[in-house]
PASEBA-1860 file (N, C-alpha, C; in nm, 3 decimals):
! residues 320
1> MDIPVENL> 7.095/15.209/11.415/6.973/15.234/11.540/7.017/15.075/11.579 ~ 7.035/15.048/11.711/7.007/14.915/11.760/6.840/14.844/11.794 ~ 6.842/14.731/11.713/6.754/14.615/11.737/6.657/14.629/11.887 ~ 6.565/14.604/11.982/6.557/14.597/12.052/6.587/14.411/12.071 ~ 6.645/14.393/12.172/6.674/14.211/12.189/6.537/14.136/12.194 ~ 6.414/14.238/12.186/6.288/14.086/12.183/6.293/14.120/12.090 ~ 6.272/14.227/11.993/6.268/14.196/11.818/6.379/14.090/11.775 ~ 6.507/14.113/11.813/6.518/14.003/11.758/6.513/13.850/11.791
9> LAQLADPE> 6.543/13.874/11.872/6.481/13.705/11.924/6.328/13.613/11.880 ~ 6.248/13.756/11.881/6.156/13.721/11.794/6.140/13.683/11.628 ~ 6.254/13.744/11.571/6.282/13.710/11.412/6.354/13.576/11.461 ~ 6.378/13.554/11.538/6.480/13.467/11.495/6.401/13.316/11.555 ~ 6.270/13.300/11.603/6.218/13.182/11.606/6.092/13.215/11.522 ~ 6.121/13.339/11.418/5.983/13.322/11.340/5.971/13.184/11.286 ~ 5.849/13.156/11.241/5.821/13.033/11.172/5.858/13.006/11.004 ~ 5.897/13.170/10.957/5.920/13.163/10.836/6.058/13.197/10.794
17> PSVRQLAL> 6.117/13.075/10.717/6.265/13.074/10.758/6.347/13.195/10.683 ~ 6.250/13.260/10.596/6.337/13.389/10.554/6.347/13.463/10.604 ~ 6.211/13.469/10.731/6.264/13.584/10.835/6.375/13.570/10.910 ~ 6.364/13.436/10.935/6.468/13.353/11.034/6.646/13.449/10.940 ~ 6.609/13.381/10.805/6.754/13.408/10.745/6.802/13.565/10.738 ~ 6.677/13.659/10.681/6.712/13.789/10.730/6.795/13.856/10.846 ~ 6.728/13.803/10.929/6.754/13.846/11.066/6.873/13.820/11.100 ~ 6.926/13.682/11.063/7.098/13.702/11.072/7.166/13.755/10.976
25> IEIEWIAA> 7.113/13.798/10.854/7.202/13.868/10.815/7.248/14.033/10.830 ~ 7.200/14.062/10.903/7.163/14.190/10.998/7.237/14.225/11.033 ~ 7.318/14.314/11.051/7.475/14.387/11.103/7.404/14.398/11.251 ~ 7.288/14.406/11.290/7.295/14.427/11.443/7.315/14.343/11.523 ~ 7.273/14.224/11.422/7.287/14.078/11.517/7.418/14.064/11.603 ~ 7.503/14.132/11.547/7.661/14.077/11.575/7.683/14.114/11.706 ~ 7.616/14.314/11.734/7.688/14.376/11.832/7.580/14.363/11.936 ~ 7.433/14.274/11.935/7.354/14.226/11.979/7.383/14.132/12.003
33> AGTSDEVF> 7.408/14.029/12.020/7.486/13.893/12.044/7.609/13.930/12.144 ~ 7.652/14.027/12.159/7.822/14.051/12.185/7.778/14.093/12.344 ~ 7.645/14.179/12.356/7.594/14.195/12.486/7.499/14.106/12.554 ~ 7.465/14.029/12.467/7.322/13.953/12.571/7.350/13.816/12.534 ~ 7.338/13.808/12.680/7.382/13.607/12.721/7.223/13.515/12.567 ~ 7.147/13.626/12.611/6.951/13.564/12.560/6.974/13.559/12.404 ~ 7.041/13.694/12.327/7.077/13.655/12.163/7.219/13.546/12.141 ~ 7.289/13.567/12.225/7.407/13.416/12.198/7.318/13.311/12.203
41> LALVDRVR> 7.307/13.261/12.334/7.226/13.118/12.314/7.152/13.117/12.192 ~ 7.034/13.206/12.194/6.968/13.219/12.061/6.987/13.144/11.914 ~ 7.146/13.208/11.897/7.212/13.213/11.772/7.284/13.080/11.786 ~ 7.302/13.034/11.948/7.376/12.884/11.886/7.245/12.797/11.914 ~ 7.110/12.819/11.943/6.970/12.716/11.870/6.968/12.714/11.758 ~ 7.002/12.819/11.690/6.957/12.830/11.527/7.058/12.765/11.496 ~ 7.158/12.698/11.510/7.313/12.602/11.443/7.196/12.451/11.441 ~ 7.094/12.467/11.496/7.033/12.339/11.514/6.905/12.371/11.422
49> DADPTVRS> 6.876/12.462/11.339/6.760/12.544/11.237/6.695/12.404/11.217 ~ 6.601/12.378/11.092/6.555/12.270/11.017/6.592/12.351/10.874 ~ 6.640/12.482/10.833/6.701/12.543/10.733/6.829/12.498/10.786 ~ 6.864/12.467/10.608/7.036/12.490/10.594/7.040/12.596/10.597 ~ 7.001/12.704/10.514/7.099/12.829/10.561/7.099/12.887/10.695 ~ 6.956/12.880/10.731/6.987/12.935/10.885/7.107/12.912/10.941 ~ 7.112/12.801/10.924/7.252/12.695/11.032/7.348/12.790/10.976 ~ 7.382/12.759/10.840/7.523/12.848/10.835/7.521/12.982/10.829
57> LAIARLED> 7.422/13.064/10.831/7.428/13.178/10.876/7.448/13.205/11.024 ~ 7.402/13.153/11.135/7.398/13.117/11.282/7.534/13.085/11.310 ~ 7.622/12.990/11.241/7.778/12.953/11.238/7.821/13.070/11.223 ~ 7.801/13.209/11.078/7.863/13.255/11.077/7.896/13.387/11.155 ~ 7.700/13.386/11.230/7.672/13.492/11.336/7.822/13.463/11.462 ~ 7.816/13.336/11.474/7.891/13.279/11.576/8.032/13.330/11.597 ~ 8.096/13.298/11.460/8.225/13.321/11.422/8.260/13.466/11.426 ~ 8.170/13.575/11.404/8.206/13.724/11.433/8.190/13.761/11.597
65> VGDARAVP> 8.098/13.660/11.664/8.052/13.719/11.820/8.217/13.680/11.851 ~ 8.292/13.552/11.806/8.416/13.477/11.882/8.413/13.438/11.986 ~ 8.260/13.402/12.052/8.259/13.341/12.174/8.268/13.183/12.227 ~ 8.361/13.152/12.297/8.424/13.028/12.304/8.328/12.932/12.300 ~ 8.209/12.976/12.380/8.158/12.870/12.441/8.022/12.785/12.282 ~ 8.064/12.904/12.199/7.975/12.840/12.057/8.052/12.693/12.015 ~ 8.161/12.664/12.058/8.264/12.596/11.950/8.182/12.432/11.990 ~ 8.154/12.419/12.076/8.075/12.257/12.087/7.990/12.250/11.955
73> AIVAALED> 7.902/12.350/11.972/7.765/12.361/11.871/7.799/12.360/11.781 ~ 7.905/12.416/11.729/7.966/12.414/11.562/8.060/12.316/11.560 ~ 8.112/12.252/11.625/8.180/12.066/11.597/8.059/11.987/11.586 ~ 7.974/12.012/11.697/7.844/11.912/11.634/7.791/11.961/11.460 ~ 7.784/12.040/11.437/7.767/12.104/11.320/7.829/12.071/11.219 ~ 7.946/11.989/11.260/8.054/11.916/11.156/7.973/11.756/11.048 ~ 7.892/11.731/11.165/7.780/11.620/11.088/7.660/11.630/11.022 ~ 7.664/11.786/11.005/7.555/11.810/10.962/7.535/11.788/10.799
81> DDEKVREA> 7.388/11.747/10.831/7.369/11.637/10.652/7.355/11.784/10.571 ~ 7.411/11.907/10.545/7.426/11.944/10.440/7.557/11.993/10.448 ~ 7.636/11.972/10.335/7.753/12.004/10.329/7.835/12.153/10.293 ~ 7.687/12.223/10.281/7.811/12.374/10.300/7.737/12.411/10.418 ~ 7.703/12.346/10.545/7.697/12.356/10.665/7.784/12.307/10.734 ~ 7.829/12.185/10.717/7.945/12.138/10.687/8.083/12.234/10.677 ~ 8.084/12.284/10.520/8.222/12.369/10.523/8.169/12.511/10.574 ~ 8.069/12.573/10.606/8.087/12.623/10.730/8.162/12.657/10.836
89> ALTSLREF> 8.132/12.544/10.898/8.117/12.477/11.073/8.285/12.506/11.047 ~ 8.363/12.445/10.934/8.537/12.402/10.949/8.522/12.536/10.881 ~ 8.497/12.655/10.841/8.558/12.746/10.798/8.505/12.818/10.929 ~ 8.383/12.852/11.014/8.450/12.902/11.112/8.541/12.880/11.257 ~ 8.541/12.790/11.297/8.668/12.709/11.386/8.793/12.716/11.327 ~ 8.808/12.767/11.243/8.962/12.804/11.233/8.940/12.893/11.249 ~ 8.843/13.000/11.277/8.898/13.138/11.309/8.876/13.141/11.443 ~ 8.874/13.070/11.563/8.794/13.069/11.675/8.984/13.052/11.734
97> RTEESATA> 8.980/13.126/11.778/9.183/13.082/11.832/9.222/13.150/11.925 ~ 9.138/13.126/12.021/9.179/13.162/12.205/9.200/13.085/12.272 ~ 9.270/13.040/12.391/9.306/12.942/12.463/9.167/12.897/12.488 ~ 9.022/12.983/12.533/8.965/12.914/12.560/8.844/12.823/12.439 ~ 8.895/12.884/12.320/8.811/12.798/12.227/8.904/12.626/12.210 ~ 9.034/12.652/12.204/9.094/12.535/12.205/9.101/12.460/12.277 ~ 9.095/12.478/12.466/8.992/12.417/12.487/8.920/12.330/12.462 ~ 8.783/12.394/12.392/8.664/12.367/12.359/8.673/12.266/12.244
105> LLPGIEHP> 8.815/12.236/12.148/8.799/12.195/12.022/8.865/12.026/12.064 ~ 8.980/12.076/12.190/9.058/11.938/12.219/8.959/11.794/12.213 ~ 8.866/11.831/12.284/8.806/11.688/12.290/8.733/11.583/12.172 ~ 8.763/11.731/12.066/8.696/11.699/11.918/8.791/11.606/11.874 ~ 8.875/11.599/11.919/9.022/11.528/11.848/8.986/11.367/11.862 ~ 8.908/11.314/11.959/8.871/11.184/11.959/8.686/11.145/11.967 ~ 8.640/11.237/11.865/8.533/11.237/11.873/8.514/11.061/11.761 ~ 8.416/11.007/11.780/8.358/10.877/11.689/8.370/10.942/11.559
113> NPAVREAV> 8.320/10.988/11.527/8.334/11.052/11.381/8.460/11.097/11.325 ~ 8.548/11.035/11.216/8.651/11.066/11.173/8.671/11.181/11.107 ~ 8.502/11.219/11.000/8.549/11.357/10.962/8.547/11.473/11.024 ~ 8.458/11.452/11.208/8.483/11.505/11.292/8.611/11.559/11.314 ~ 8.687/11.478/11.373/8.827/11.445/11.361/8.912/11.493/11.316 ~ 8.906/11.451/11.191/8.983/11.558/11.099/8.963/11.725/11.106 ~ 8.799/11.724/11.083/8.805/11.871/11.092/8.877/11.939/11.225 ~ 8.868/11.899/11.328/8.894/11.953/11.479/9.035/11.969/11.442
121> LIALRDHR> 9.118/11.873/11.375/9.273/11.878/11.359/9.291/12.016/11.305 ~ 9.236/12.016/11.182/9.222/12.153/11.074/9.241/12.219/11.185 ~ 9.169/12.273/11.242/9.137/12.390/11.314/9.188/12.426/11.395 ~ 9.298/12.338/11.517/9.361/12.312/11.588/9.504/12.405/11.516 ~ 9.484/12.356/11.382/9.648/12.416/11.370/9.733/12.531/11.379 ~ 9.606/12.661/11.392/9.672/12.806/11.418/9.701/12.814/11.529 ~ 9.587/12.719/11.631/9.606/12.728/11.790/9.787/12.733/11.828 ~ 9.827/12.618/11.792/9.974/12.590/11.825/9.956/12.612/11.982
129> DPRATEPL> 9.857/12.509/12.067/9.859/12.483/12.198/9.936/12.352/12.197 ~ 10.029/12.416/12.331/10.102/12.293/12.299/10.020/12.208/12.432 ~ 9.943/12.172/12.432/9.833/12.098/12.542/9.752/11.993/12.418 ~ 9.799/12.044/12.313/9.728/11.928/12.222/9.805/11.833/12.179 ~ 9.927/11.876/12.221/10.038/11.747/12.164/10.009/11.584/12.199 ~ 10.023/11.573/12.317/9.985/11.445/12.320/9.843/11.393/12.247 ~ 9.779/11.473/12.288/9.617/11.393/12.170/9.604/11.377/12.050 ~ 9.723/11.480/11.983/9.805/11.526/11.851/9.892/11.340/11.843
137> IRATNDET> 9.960/11.351/11.888/10.089/11.218/11.919/9.989/11.092/11.871 ~ 9.852/11.050/11.953/9.753/10.993/11.981/9.714/10.971/11.864 ~ 9.719/11.070/11.798/9.580/11.088/11.631/9.661/11.053/11.513 ~ 9.820/11.026/11.580/9.916/10.981/11.426/9.898/10.842/11.442 ~ 9.795/10.767/11.538/9.773/10.622/11.503/9.646/10.612/11.462 ~ 9.549/10.676/11.441/9.404/10.673/11.385/9.401/10.620/11.327 ~ 9.239/10.516/11.288/9.318/10.408/11.225/9.259/10.476/11.046 ~ 9.191/10.613/11.076/9.174/10.670/10.936/9.287/10.797/10.888
145> PRVRREAV> 9.306/10.708/10.734/9.431/10.796/10.685/9.421/10.933/10.700 ~ 9.304/10.973/10.677/9.315/11.138/10.624/9.312/11.229/10.828 ~ 9.254/11.121/10.897/9.295/11.213/11.010/9.473/11.130/11.064 ~ 9.505/11.085/11.043/9.644/11.073/11.098/9.690/11.173/10.992 ~ 9.682/11.188/10.873/9.740/11.301/10.817/9.748/11.466/10.883 ~ 9.611/11.466/10.925/9.613/11.561/10.966/9.659/11.576/11.122 ~ 9.678/11.504/11.192/9.723/11.482/11.309/9.901/11.551/11.316 ~ 9.949/11.476/11.153/10.105/11.488/11.141/10.127/11.663/11.148
153> ITLAYLRR> 10.012/11.692/11.021/10.034/11.839/11.023/10.000/11.916/11.138 ~ 9.946/11.893/11.213/9.939/11.990/11.285/10.042/11.968/11.401 ~ 10.076/11.877/11.446/10.227/11.852/11.532/10.330/11.917/11.444 ~ 10.329/11.914/11.296/10.458/12.039/11.254/10.420/12.143/11.293 ~ 10.308/12.190/11.313/10.254/12.373/11.321/10.352/12.410/11.448 ~ 10.299/12.292/11.586/10.348/12.277/11.725/10.544/12.289/11.721 ~ 10.592/12.197/11.635/10.711/12.172/11.629/10.776/12.140/11.743 ~ 10.690/12.072/11.870/10.749/12.028/12.030/10.812/11.864/11.972
161> PESVSALR> 10.939/11.890/12.048/11.016/11.767/12.066/11.052/11.646/12.069 ~ 10.915/11.674/12.154/10.882/11.502/12.194/10.750/11.428/12.050 ~ 10.734/11.511/12.010/10.673/11.428/11.911/10.704/11.368/11.780 ~ 10.852/11.388/11.778/10.978/11.388/11.679/10.965/11.191/11.655 ~ 10.921/11.157/11.766/10.913/11.004/11.704/10.791/10.985/11.674 ~ 10.692/10.994/11.713/10.569/10.955/11.612/10.593/11.024/11.501 ~ 10.649/11.088/11.445/10.626/11.195/11.310/10.736/11.037/11.220 ~ 10.863/10.993/11.350/10.917/10.896/11.258/10.891/10.796/11.170
169> ARLRDVDA> 10.802/10.757/11.303/10.693/10.605/11.284/10.632/10.646/11.122 ~ 10.593/10.757/11.126/10.453/10.802/10.962/10.516/10.758/10.856 ~ 10.646/10.817/10.886/10.769/10.791/10.782/10.762/10.605/10.714 ~ 10.679/10.533/10.759/10.650/10.407/10.730/10.456/10.402/10.764 ~ 10.402/10.468/10.738/10.289/10.468/10.788/10.256/10.421/10.631 ~ 10.140/10.278/10.610/10.051/10.207/10.509/10.047/10.325/10.421 ~ 9.968/10.441/10.445/9.899/10.567/10.336/10.043/10.652/10.283 ~ 10.020/10.676/10.136/10.154/10.696/10.115/10.132/10.922/10.136
177> TVRRVAIG> 10.036/10.920/10.137/9.987/11.089/10.191/10.069/11.123/10.297 ~ 10.051/11.026/10.424/10.085/11.027/10.576/10.194/11.038/10.562 ~ 10.234/10.952/10.472/10.436/10.937/10.475/10.498/11.076/10.426 ~ 10.459/11.112/10.326/10.422/11.242/10.262/10.486/11.383/10.320 ~ 10.369/11.350/10.403/10.371/11.527/10.481/10.423/11.482/10.616 ~ 10.465/11.304/10.659/10.535/11.334/10.818/10.696/11.392/10.706 ~ 10.724/11.344/10.629/10.890/11.433/10.580/10.878/11.561/10.579 ~ 10.772/11.629/10.513/10.752/11.752/10.535/10.763/11.839/10.637
185> ALDFFNSP> 10.655/11.709/10.794/10.687/11.784/10.947/10.809/11.774/10.991 ~ 10.874/11.684/10.955/11.014/11.658/11.044/11.084/11.748/10.968 ~ 11.074/11.792/10.868/11.154/11.892/10.795/11.168/11.990/10.878 ~ 11.088/12.040/10.947/11.018/12.214/11.029/11.198/12.183/11.190 ~ 11.196/12.022/11.193/11.268/12.063/11.319/11.436/12.082/11.270 ~ 11.453/12.099/11.148/11.585/12.147/11.058/11.694/12.054/11.161 ~ 11.688/11.946/11.141/11.836/11.845/11.267/11.871/11.740/11.141 ~ 11.996/11.807/11.161/12.090/11.650/11.086/12.073/11.509/11.092
193> VLVPDFID> 11.998/11.523/11.197/12.054/11.364/11.298/11.907/11.288/11.204 ~ 11.788/11.371/11.151/11.674/11.287/11.040/11.731/11.265/10.892 ~ 11.841/11.288/10.882/11.854/11.307/10.710/11.868/11.168/10.741 ~ 11.949/11.094/10.749/11.923/10.926/10.689/11.764/10.911/10.702 ~ 11.698/10.895/10.778/11.544/10.907/10.768/11.517/10.930/10.610 ~ 11.522/11.043/10.600/11.522/11.141/10.448/11.520/11.062/10.334 ~ 11.675/11.016/10.354/11.759/10.924/10.264/11.665/10.805/10.229 ~ 11.620/10.732/10.324/11.568/10.596/10.331/11.424/10.643/10.232
201> TLGDVDWQ> 11.361/10.738/10.266/11.247/10.772/10.185/11.305/10.812/10.025 ~ 11.376/10.813/10.014/11.385/10.816/9.859/11.389/10.671/9.799 ~ 11.394/10.533/9.826/11.382/10.449/9.805/11.208/10.399/9.845 ~ 11.137/10.472/9.865/11.012/10.455/9.912/10.917/10.392/9.744 ~ 10.819/10.381/9.781/10.754/10.309/9.613/10.666/10.393/9.567 ~ 10.644/10.511/9.623/10.548/10.616/9.614/10.608/10.737/9.564 ~ 10.593/10.790/9.405/10.687/10.907/9.389/10.714/11.061/9.427 ~ 10.568/11.077/9.452/10.539/11.153/9.545/10.620/11.176/9.659
209> VRREAAIV> 10.639/11.067/9.760/10.693/11.078/9.862/10.879/11.041/9.781 ~ 10.886/11.014/9.734/11.062/11.017/9.710/11.063/11.170/9.621 ~ 10.971/11.255/9.630/10.992/11.400/9.541/11.028/11.468/9.667 ~ 10.953/11.447/9.775/10.914/11.513/9.890/11.084/11.503/9.925 ~ 11.108/11.378/9.993/11.222/11.323/10.015/11.357/11.408/9.972 ~ 11.345/11.405/9.833/11.487/11.497/9.733/11.465/11.625/9.760 ~ 11.335/11.709/9.805/11.298/11.891/9.811/11.373/11.867/9.942 ~ 11.384/11.776/10.033/11.377/11.835/10.173/11.524/11.805/10.216
217> LGRSKVTQ> 11.585/11.720/10.154/11.757/11.662/10.129/11.803/11.799/10.101 ~ 11.755/11.865/9.958/11.846/11.985/9.928/11.825/12.119/10.058 ~ 11.743/12.058/10.130/11.757/12.221/10.244/11.840/12.138/10.369 ~ 11.899/12.037/10.318/11.964/11.958/10.474/12.077/12.037/10.514 ~ 12.133/12.076/10.395/12.287/12.131/10.408/12.375/11.979/10.455 ~ 12.306/11.883/10.464/12.443/11.779/10.464/12.488/11.697/10.373 ~ 12.635/11.683/10.365/12.613/11.605/10.263/12.661/11.471/10.214 ~ 12.562/11.390/10.358/12.586/11.288/10.332/12.470/11.286/10.206
225> AIPPLLIA> 12.395/11.337/10.181/12.290/11.255/10.081/12.310/11.313/9.989 ~ 12.450/11.374/9.907/12.460/11.364/9.812/12.484/11.236/9.692 ~ 12.544/11.144/9.748/12.590/11.021/9.643/12.380/10.947/9.686 ~ 12.309/10.947/9.721/12.160/10.881/9.699/12.145/11.000/9.667 ~ 12.106/11.121/9.640/12.039/11.204/9.554/12.086/11.193/9.414 ~ 12.229/11.156/9.349/12.321/11.105/9.251/12.220/11.022/9.176 ~ 12.170/10.885/9.280/12.100/10.797/9.243/11.998/10.793/9.213 ~ 11.912/10.931/9.287/11.800/10.947/9.235/11.806/11.058/9.173
233> LGDPYWQV> 11.897/11.119/9.088/11.874/11.124/8.927/11.792/11.014/8.827 ~ 11.823/10.894/8.849/11.844/10.754/8.759/11.667/10.766/8.791 ~ 11.597/10.832/8.889/11.409/10.802/8.958/11.368/10.767/8.782 ~ 11.276/10.658/8.808/11.144/10.690/8.693/11.074/10.826/8.601 ~ 11.070/10.860/8.759/11.012/10.998/8.747/11.066/11.061/8.749 ~ 11.024/11.178/8.638/11.117/11.349/8.595/11.085/11.397/8.724 ~ 10.974/11.413/8.806/10.931/11.521/8.885/11.051/11.483/9.017 ~ 11.093/11.329/9.048/11.228/11.319/9.130/11.327/11.377/9.114
241> QKEATLSL> 11.334/11.349/8.953/11.469/11.368/8.895/11.493/11.527/8.932 ~ 11.367/11.569/8.897/11.396/11.752/8.889/11.410/11.787/9.037 ~ 11.387/11.741/9.117/11.386/11.808/9.287/11.589/11.750/9.304 ~ 11.613/11.615/9.291/11.744/11.557/9.300/11.805/11.644/9.237 ~ 11.822/11.720/9.107/11.901/11.762/9.057/11.925/11.896/9.118 ~ 11.788/11.956/9.176/11.808/12.128/9.206/11.887/12.109/9.355 ~ 11.819/11.967/9.437/11.875/11.980/9.601/12.064/11.927/9.565 ~ 12.087/11.912/9.439/12.217/11.853/9.449/12.327/12.006/9.419
249> GKLGAVSA> 12.210/12.114/9.338/12.304/12.253/9.324/12.290/12.293/9.418 ~ 12.173/12.312/9.537/12.189/12.349/9.681/12.306/12.337/9.770 ~ 12.335/12.191/9.713/12.443/12.099/9.855/12.550/12.126/9.789 ~ 12.587/12.205/9.708/12.730/12.259/9.644/12.789/12.094/9.581 ~ 12.749/12.034/9.513/12.765/11.850/9.551/12.873/11.884/9.414 ~ 12.959/11.951/9.375/13.080/11.962/9.264/13.089/11.806/9.180 ~ 13.119/11.735/9.280/13.107/11.522/9.220/13.014/11.541/9.104 ~ 12.860/11.598/9.177/12.739/11.567/9.059/12.768/11.638/8.912
257> TGALIGLL> 12.856/11.725/8.870/12.846/11.789/8.737/12.855/11.716/8.631 ~ 12.926/11.626/8.610/12.936/11.570/8.515/12.806/11.516/8.497 ~ 12.738/11.487/8.590/12.559/11.374/8.577/12.483/11.508/8.531 ~ 12.532/11.641/8.583/12.433/11.752/8.577/12.458/11.801/8.449 ~ 12.573/11.749/8.396/12.596/11.854/8.203/12.502/11.758/8.136 ~ 12.539/11.634/8.186/12.458/11.490/8.057/12.286/11.524/8.133 ~ 12.226/11.597/8.200/12.087/11.662/8.189/12.091/11.746/8.092 ~ 12.149/11.824/8.053/12.151/11.940/7.999/12.045/11.863/7.840
265> DDATPDIR> 12.102/11.779/7.822/12.042/11.717/7.681/11.909/11.610/7.658 ~ 11.892/11.611/7.853/11.774/11.559/7.845/11.619/11.584/7.796 ~ 11.523/11.506/7.781/11.371/11.518/7.637/11.341/11.609/7.738 ~ 11.327/11.589/7.869/11.200/11.665/7.945/11.243/11.804/7.971 ~ 11.219/11.940/7.930/11.285/12.098/7.953/11.259/12.069/8.137 ~ 11.172/12.041/8.167/11.175/12.079/8.352/11.339/12.008/8.420 ~ 11.395/11.959/8.339/11.501/11.884/8.407/11.613/11.934/8.356 ~ 11.567/11.992/8.233/11.676/12.057/8.135/11.699/12.209/8.224
273> KAAAQALG> 11.561/12.238/8.273/11.639/12.328/8.322/11.678/12.354/8.489 ~ 11.624/12.224/8.521/11.670/12.235/8.679/11.829/12.232/8.672 ~ 11.860/12.085/8.562/12.032/12.109/8.572/12.101/12.218/8.530 ~ 12.057/12.348/8.439/12.119/12.438/8.429/12.158/12.528/8.541 ~ 12.014/12.503/8.622/12.022/12.565/8.756/12.091/12.572/8.879 ~ 12.084/12.428/8.864/12.217/12.394/8.926/12.346/12.383/8.926 ~ 12.392/12.416/8.792/12.520/12.396/8.766/12.564/12.567/8.782 ~ 12.443/12.658/8.749/12.492/12.794/8.794/12.525/12.786/8.962
281> ELRADAAL> 12.412/12.741/8.964/12.502/12.737/9.151/12.625/12.659/9.213 ~ 12.624/12.594/9.113/12.784/12.492/9.131/12.883/12.591/9.078 ~ 12.889/12.677/8.987/12.946/12.752/8.966/13.084/12.691/8.882 ~ 12.994/12.601/8.787/13.028/12.468/8.695/13.120/12.544/8.587 ~ 13.275/12.527/8.571/13.287/12.613/8.417/13.308/12.525/8.356 ~ 13.318/12.400/8.367/13.308/12.288/8.266/13.156/12.239/8.203 ~ 13.089/12.328/8.254/12.985/12.315/8.212/12.893/12.428/8.100 ~ 13.014/12.509/8.128/12.979/12.625/7.975/12.913/12.633/7.832
289> PSLSRLAG> 13.012/12.518/7.794/13.001/12.485/7.618/12.867/12.423/7.629 ~ 12.807/12.322/7.737/12.699/12.255/7.752/12.587/12.384/7.734 ~ 12.592/12.477/7.815/12.485/12.604/7.835/12.497/12.646/7.768 ~ 12.581/12.741/7.660/12.578/12.804/7.553/12.511/12.783/7.424 ~ 12.545/12.570/7.460/12.431/12.501/7.349/12.298/12.559/7.359 ~ 12.239/12.580/7.508/12.129/12.592/7.566/12.020/12.740/7.494 ~ 12.122/12.761/7.422/12.126/12.929/7.397/11.972/12.922/7.317 ~ 11.995/12.788/7.196/11.925/12.789/7.110/11.795/12.699/7.135
297> DADAEVRK> 11.770/12.663/7.287/11.663/12.553/7.322/11.535/12.604/7.299 ~ 11.467/12.484/7.239/11.333/12.547/7.202/11.242/12.618/7.333 ~ 11.262/12.597/7.447/11.217/12.592/7.563/11.222/12.745/7.594 ~ 11.170/12.822/7.640/11.258/13.011/7.711/11.252/12.939/7.790 ~ 11.229/12.879/7.911/11.259/12.858/8.085/11.408/12.817/8.081 ~ 11.411/12.699/7.973/11.569/12.649/8.004/11.655/12.743/7.906 ~ 11.609/12.828/7.806/11.700/12.929/7.784/11.741/13.011/7.915 ~ 11.653/13.065/7.965/11.649/13.201/8.061/11.759/13.108/8.158
305> AAGNARDA> 11.714/13.005/8.208/11.758/12.930/8.317/11.920/12.880/8.268 ~ 11.957/12.889/8.153/12.093/12.872/8.094/12.143/12.983/8.118 ~ 12.124/13.075/8.062/12.175/13.194/8.043/12.165/13.283/8.225 ~ 12.098/13.263/8.328/12.137/13.282/8.447/12.275/13.239/8.472 ~ 12.291/13.100/8.447/12.402/12.996/8.450/12.509/13.041/8.436 ~ 12.525/13.098/8.312/12.610/13.090/8.231/12.680/13.276/8.317 ~ 12.571/13.360/8.338/12.613/13.497/8.403/12.678/13.456/8.531 ~ 12.641/13.369/8.581/12.673/13.282/8.774/12.821/13.269/8.726
313> IAAARVVH> 12.839/13.176/8.647/12.950/13.138/8.640/13.059/13.246/8.589 ~ 13.032/13.366/8.543/13.113/13.415/8.429/13.146/13.508/8.571 ~ 13.001/13.564/8.614/13.111/13.651/8.774/13.157/13.579/8.888 ~ 13.206/13.458/8.909/13.244/13.385/8.983/13.377/13.382/8.910 ~ 13.418/13.383/8.813/13.536/13.416/8.732/13.571/13.527/8.753 ~ 13.509/13.620/8.822/13.573/13.788/8.775/13.628/13.773/8.938 ~ 13.491/13.734/9.021/13.549/13.742/9.171/13.673/13.705/9.197 ~ 13.716/13.570/9.170/13.831/13.464/9.146/13.956/13.515/9.113
END
């Protein structure tokens, strides 16, 4: 049974917060708001309610309605004093995916509050709206690192060729997280032209950036990446060594066979496992004695990887 609009409006305006909260919980609000401008505007007004629970519920109901006219009010709620309201606003904005809602979000990229800029960029990801390209490129130069990071990530979703230059510039960003996500963003373009940039980042001062570069180079299918990845096997962080090892296998780096066999004796189980996987991909006959010794390894995952590698090498022998 539908609740009369005048009753809904009265409940929303009730001086008792619990009444307003219950009114917003009622499912009939959603149907009513979809057919009544009065109710819709009342919901928008409740986003500024004195009670934070009411504000959060109003945002949720506006999300259910899906009317892009609500976007500016929800963007404003990103500056709310209450953390749960701010979270509700961000969650809600990500569900507004119409062209009209993207239009309403775009000005937020240049909002004076960096937290709002960041949240708007997150909300724009799934829109993949090409109109955002130029504002996003500008945002990669934002003074706030987390805003630059989100601009880079959102540009990756768009995959617009005109953004490549701005993304390459972020490989030299002062913030390591921005540099790392820039590598991932550029990887989306799947361009051999970018391989030298990825090779350069193997020398980054931050190990997580180097690790990301090693991963991406394994997907590049460019043999130019093999020599620097061989050098990366000596990285002081095992996490980088592991990804360099796996990437050498993916690239078919037969020249790395000796180095990879040596890693089968590494003290770190993850390195031994990665080396076994890479040697299996290379179908390296020379690795069989060392792989066989790993049948007695203390780590179950290493034993499994070594067994799989031996099987792959044996299968290749049968084929040939």
